[in-house]
C-alpha positions in Angstrom: 134.8 63.7 -91.5 134.1 60.4 -89.7 134.8 60.2 -86.0 137.7 57.9 -85.1 136.0 56.4 -82.1 132.9 54.2 -82.3 130.9 55.7 -79.5 130.8 59.3 -80.8 127.7 61.5 -80.4 126.1 60.7 -83.7 126.5 56.9 -83.3 125.1 57.0 -79.8 122.1 59.1 -80.8 121.4 56.7 -83.7 121.8 53.7 -81.4 119.5 55.1 -78.6 117.0 56.2 -81.2 116.9 52.8 -82.7 116.4 51.1 -79.4 113.5 53.4 -78.4 111.6 53.0 -81.7 112.4 49.3 -82.2 111.3 48.5 -78.7 107.9 50.1 -79.4 107.7 48.2 -82.7 108.6 44.9 -81.1 105.9 45.3 -78.5 103.4 46.3 -81.2 104.3 43.4 -83.5 104.0 40.9 -80.6 100.7 42.4 -79.5 99.3 42.3 -83.0 100.2 38.6 -83.3 98.3 37.8 -80.1 95.4 40.0 -81.1 95.0 38.5 -84.6 95.3 34.9 -83.4 92.8 35.6 -80.6 90.4 37.0 -83.2 90.8 34.4 -85.9 92.7 31.4 -84.6 94.1 31.0 -88.1 97.8 30.9 -89.2 96.6 31.6 -92.8 95.0 34.9 -91.9 97.8 35.8 -89.5 100.5 35.1 -92.2 98.5 37.1 -94.8 98.4 40.2 -92.6 102.0 40.2 -91.6 103.0 39.7 -95.3 101.5 43.1 -95.9 104.4 44.6 -94.0 106.9 43.0 -96.4 105.5 44.2 -99.8 106.6 47.8 -99.5 110.1 46.7 -98.6 110.3 44.8 -101.9 109.0 47.5 -104.2 109.7 50.8 -102.5 113.0 50.1 -100.6 115.2 50.7 -103.7 113.5 54.1 -104.2 113.9 54.8 -100.5 117.6 54.0 -100.8 117.9 56.4 -103.8 116.2 59.1 -101.7 118.5 58.4 -98.8 121.6 59.0 -101.0 120.3 62.3 -102.3 118.5 63.9 -99.3 119.6 64.7 -95.8 119.5 61.5 -93.8 118.9 63.3 -90.6 115.9 65.2 -92.0 114.5 62.0 -93.4 114.7 60.1 -90.1 113.1 63.0 -88.2 110.2 63.5 -90.6 109.5 59.8 -90.9 109.5 59.2 -87.1 107.0 62.1 -86.6 104.8 60.7 -89.5 104.6 57.3 -87.6 103.7 59.2 -84.4 100.8 60.9 -86.2 99.5 57.8 -87.9 99.5 55.7 -84.7 97.8 58.6 -82.8 95.0 58.6 -85.4 94.6 54.8 -85.2 94.5 54.7 -81.4 92.1 57.6 -81.1 89.6 57.0 -83.9 89.9 53.5 -85.5 90.8 51.0 -82.8 87.8 49.1 -81.5 85.5 49.2 -84.5 83.9 46.3 -86.3 86.6 45.9 -89.0 89.6 45.2 -86.7 91.6 42.8 -88.9 91.1 45.1 -92.0 92.3 48.2 -90.2 95.2 46.5 -88.6 96.3 45.3 -92.0 96.0 48.9 -93.4 98.1 50.2 -90.4 100.8 47.6 -90.8 101.0 48.3 -94.6 101.2 52.1 -94.1 103.9 51.9 -91.4 105.8 49.5 -93.7 105.8 52.0 -96.5 107.4 54.5 -94.2 109.9 52.0 -93.0 110.9 51.2 -96.6 112.5 54.7 -96.7 113.5 54.9 -93.0 115.4 51.6 -92.8 117.9 52.2 -95.7 118.4 55.7 -94.4 119.5 54.5 -91.0 121.7 51.8 -92.4 123.4 54.2 -94.8 123.9 56.7 -91.9 126.0 54.3 -89.8 129.0 54.2 -92.2 128.8 58.0 -92.4 129.4 58.5 -88.7 132.1 55.9 -87.9 135.4 54.8 -89.4 135.6 51.6 -91.6 137.6 49.8 -88.9 134.6 50.1 -86.6 132.0 48.7 -89.1 131.9 45.2 -87.6 131.7 46.6 -84.0 129.1 49.2 -85.1 126.9 46.6 -86.9 127.3 44.3 -83.9 126.0 47.1 -81.6 123.0 47.8 -83.8 122.3 44.1 -84.0 122.5 43.9 -80.2 120.0 46.7 -79.9 117.6 45.0 -82.3 117.9 41.7 -80.4 117.5 43.5 -77.0 114.2 44.9 -78.3 113.2 41.3 -79.3 113.8 40.3 -75.7 112.2 43.2 -73.9 109.4 43.9 -76.3 107.6 40.5 -76.2 108.0 40.1 -72.5 106.6 43.6 -71.8 103.9 43.2 -74.4 102.8 39.8 -73.1 102.2 41.4 -69.7 100.6 44.7 -70.9 98.4 43.0 -73.5 97.0 40.6 -70.9 96.3 43.3 -68.4 95.5 46.4 -70.5 94.9 45.2 -74.0 96.2 46.4 -77.4 95.5 50.2 -77.1 98.1 50.8 -74.4 100.8 49.2 -76.5 99.8 51.4 -79.5 100.2 54.5 -77.3 103.6 53.4 -76.1 104.7 52.8 -79.6 103.6 56.2 -80.8 105.5 57.8 -77.9 108.6 55.8 -78.8 108.5 57.2 -82.4 108.1 60.8 -81.1 111.0 60.5 -78.7 113.2 58.9 -81.4 112.3 61.8 -83.7 113.2 64.4 -81.1 116.6 62.8 -80.4 117.4 62.7 -84.1 117.1 66.5 -84.3 120.5 66.6 -82.6 122.2 64.3 -85.2 125.0 65.5 -87.4 125.2 63.2 -90.5 127.5 64.3 -93.4 125.5 65.2 -96.4 126.4 66.5 -99.9 123.5 67.6 -101.9 123.4 66.0 -105.4 121.6 67.9 -108.1 118.9 66.1 -110.1 119.3 66.2 -113.9 115.7 65.1 -114.4 112.4 64.6 -112.5 112.8 62.8 -109.1 111.3 59.5 -110.4 113.6 59.4 -113.5 116.6 60.4 -111.3 115.9 57.7 -108.7 115.3 55.1 -111.4 118.7 55.9 -113.0 120.4 55.8 -109.6 119.0 52.3 -109.0 120.1 51.2 -112.5 123.6 52.6 -111.9 123.9 50.8 -108.6 122.8 47.5 -110.1 125.3 48.0 -112.9 128.1 48.7 -110.5 127.4 45.7 -108.4 127.0 43.3 -111.3 130.2 44.5 -113.0 132.5 45.3 -110.1 131.1 43.6 -107.0 129.2 40.5 -108.3 129.7 38.6 -105.0 127.7 41.2 -103.2 124.7 40.4 -105.5 125.3 36.7 -104.9 124.9 37.3 -101.2 121.7 39.2 -101.7 120.2 36.5 -103.9 121.1 33.8 -101.4 119.4 35.9 -98.7 116.3 36.2 -100.9 116.1 32.4 -101.5 116.7 31.4 -98.0 114.1 33.9 -96.7 111.5 32.2 -98.8 111.8 29.1 -96.5 113.5 30.1 -93.3 111.9 33.4 -92.2 108.3 32.0 -92.0 109.6 29.4 -89.5 110.0 32.4 -87.1 107.3 34.9 -88.1 104.5 32.3 -88.7 105.9 29.1 -87.1 106.8 30.2 -83.6 103.5 31.9 -82.7 101.5 29.2 -84.4 103.4 26.3 -82.9 103.5 27.7 -79.4 99.9 29.1 -79.2 98.0 26.6 -81.3 100.0 23.3 -81.2 101.5 23.6 -77.8 98.8 25.7 -76.3 101.1 27.8 -74.0 100.0 30.9 -72.3 100.7 34.4 -73.6 103.3 34.9 -70.9 105.2 31.7 -71.9 105.0 32.7 -75.5 106.4 36.1 -74.5 109.2 34.4 -72.6 110.1 32.2 -75.6 110.2 35.3 -77.9 112.4 36.9 -75.3 114.8 34.0 -75.2 115.1 34.1 -79.0 116.0 37.7 -78.6 118.7 36.7 -76.1 120.0 34.4 -78.8 120.4 37.4 -81.1 122.0 39.5 -78.4 124.5 36.8 -77.4 125.3 36.1 -81.1 125.9 39.8 -81.7 128.1 40.1 -78.5 130.3 37.3 -79.6 130.2 38.3 -83.3 133.7 39.7 -83.3 135.1 36.5 -81.7 133.1 34.3 -84.1 134.4 36.4 -87.0 138.0 36.0 -85.7 137.8 32.2 -85.8 135.3 31.9 -88.6 135.8 34.9 -91.0 133.5 35.8 -93.8 135.3 33.4 -96.1 134.0 30.5 -93.9 130.4 31.9 -93.7 129.0 28.6 -94.9 129.9 27.0 -91.6 127.4 29.3 -89.8 124.7 28.2 -92.2 125.4 24.6 -91.2 124.8 25.5 -87.5 121.6 27.3 -88.5 120.4 24.1 -90.1 121.1 22.2 -86.8 119.0 24.7 -84.9 116.1 24.3 -87.4 116.3 20.5 -87.3 116.2 20.6 -83.5 113.1 22.8 -83.5 111.4 20.3 -85.8 112.3 17.2 -83.7 110.5 18.9 -80.8 107.3 18.4 -82.7 107.6 14.7 -83.2 104.8 12.6 -81.5 107.1 10.9 -79.0 108.2 14.4 -77.7 104.7 15.9 -77.7 103.2 12.8 -76.1 105.9 12.5 -73.4 104.4 15.5 -71.5 100.6 16.3 -71.6 101.4 20.0 -70.7 103.8 20.2 -73.7 106.3 22.0 -71.5 109.1 19.6 -72.6 108.5 20.3 -76.3 108.1 24.0 -75.5 111.5 24.1 -73.7 113.4 22.3 -76.3 111.7 24.2 -79.1 112.8 27.5 -77.5 116.3 26.2 -76.9 116.9 25.3 -80.5 115.3 28.6 -81.5 118.0 30.2 -79.4 120.7 28.3 -81.2 119.2 29.4 -84.6 119.0 33.0 -83.7 122.6 33.1 -82.3 124.0 32.1 -85.7 121.5 34.2 -87.7 122.9 37.2 -85.8 126.4 36.3 -86.9 125.5 35.7 -90.5 123.7 39.1 -90.6 126.6 41.0 -89.1 129.3 39.4 -91.2 127.3 39.8 -94.4 126.4 43.5 -93.7 130.0 44.4 -92.8 131.2 42.7 -96.0 128.8 44.8 -98.1 129.7 48.1 -96.4 133.4 47.5 -97.0 132.8 46.7 -100.7 130.4 49.6 -101.6 131.4 53.3 -101.9 129.5 55.8 -99.6 127.6 57.5 -102.4 126.0 54.2 -103.3 125.5 53.0 -99.7 121.8 54.0 -99.3 120.8 52.3 -102.6 122.8 49.2 -101.8 121.3 48.9 -98.3 117.9 49.3 -99.9 118.6 46.6 -102.5 119.7 44.4 -99.6 116.4 44.9 -97.9 114.4 44.5 -101.1 116.1 41.3 -102.4 116.4 39.8 -98.9 112.7 40.1 -98.4 111.5 39.6 -102.0 110.1 36.1 -101.4 109.0 36.5 -97.8 105.3 37.3 -98.5 105.1 34.2 -100.7 106.8 32.1 -98.1 104.7 33.4 -95.2 101.4 32.9 -97.1 102.5 29.5 -98.2 103.6 28.4 -94.8 100.5 29.8 -93.2 98.5 27.4 -95.4 100.9 24.6 -94.7 100.8 25.1 -90.9 97.0 25.1 -91.0 96.8 21.9 -93.1 99.5 19.8 -91.6 99.0 20.5 -88.0 100.4 17.3 -86.5 102.9 16.7 -89.3 104.9 19.9 -89.0 108.2 18.1 -88.4 108.5 17.5 -92.2 108.7 21.3 -92.8 111.7 21.6 -90.5 113.5 18.6 -92.1 113.0 20.1 -95.6 114.2 23.5 -94.5 117.3 22.0 -92.8 118.2 20.3 -96.1 117.8 23.5 -98.0 120.0 25.4 -95.5 122.8 22.8 -95.8 122.5 23.1 -99.6 122.9 26.9 -99.4 126.0 26.3 -97.2 127.5 24.1 -99.9 126.8 26.7 -102.7 128.2 29.6 -100.6 131.4 27.6 -99.8 132.0 27.1 -103.5 131.2 30.7 -104.4 133.5 32.1 -101.8 136.4 29.9 -103.0 135.9 31.1 -106.5 135.9 34.8 -105.3 139.1 34.3 -103.4 140.7 32.6 -106.4 139.7 35.5 -108.6 141.0 38.2 -106.2 144.3 36.4 -105.9 144.8 36.0 -109.6 
């Protein structure tokens, strides 16, 4: 039985647990970016390592979603959080500081990503289980705000702690955050109906995934369209943030770790503000007009690129002007990214039955990230090679974003015509 109010015990526990674990992850991700760039100075090496965290999401997330629909979501979250605690403890105690730093960090990132491939769809599938459908938009907005808040606090905290204490302290904080999150989840109550397996686990999960894809392609094709659009746009857009922001600010603009942390924090504020105003944005710009948000995203990308033109860079030897405008347009981009994510996720949750929610959320993750490793490795090479000609990347991505907006507009019109027929 779903609770009628949004802030019931289970949703609050999930929200607080997400904040604690995501805050630790945000600090660790930021600290790893500084550490790897300090060691190598190469965007190509940096992009290769962070791409490792994406591969499990592509190949293992669908299986993770099938597991989430057949096993106790509460038990899964608790076990996985404690597993992360143990892994980070071993890394901090025995591995950190040896001669193969980049290799071991890559292994750690890859291992934690495997766990997250099961954990993430489990959490996403749990949210519709503990709140009523009329609260889906508000619930997704709250989770998005939590995610964005960790983007704000994590880099700022990590920028200070890394500069003073180094990477190991941040690793310890993150393992504590996983442990606390796991303990809190022990008090969760998530509805669960055990489904019997007619065959071996692998065969059963494969059939579950096949059934989900068949349902979406036959009954909810527009959901698949949204996922494929996300996959395509992530090939080009996501590397602008994961590779581009640290490379531009640390290598091109040469700002301090503290300023880089502040910039990451401001991008996090963009996500928070976007999530806070998501219900208002949805009121005046509903899902049927989602293409408009893509246009605004394109404006943000174009603005970031214009900050890297010679006349902006040469106007201030300290590059603070370019840094300020680059961060401002990044804020605009993240504001509309948050709204696109919330509206798309709410639409999917309203379209998919609960017994397929875990697998659908997993497919959302898998398809949305399918091309990210290719994009990040490609863009790592491009950033290293172009250096002073980076503005061209942002102009091209802006054009592609506008093109997606046009396609999405046409597809939404066709969907509405079909539903009204």
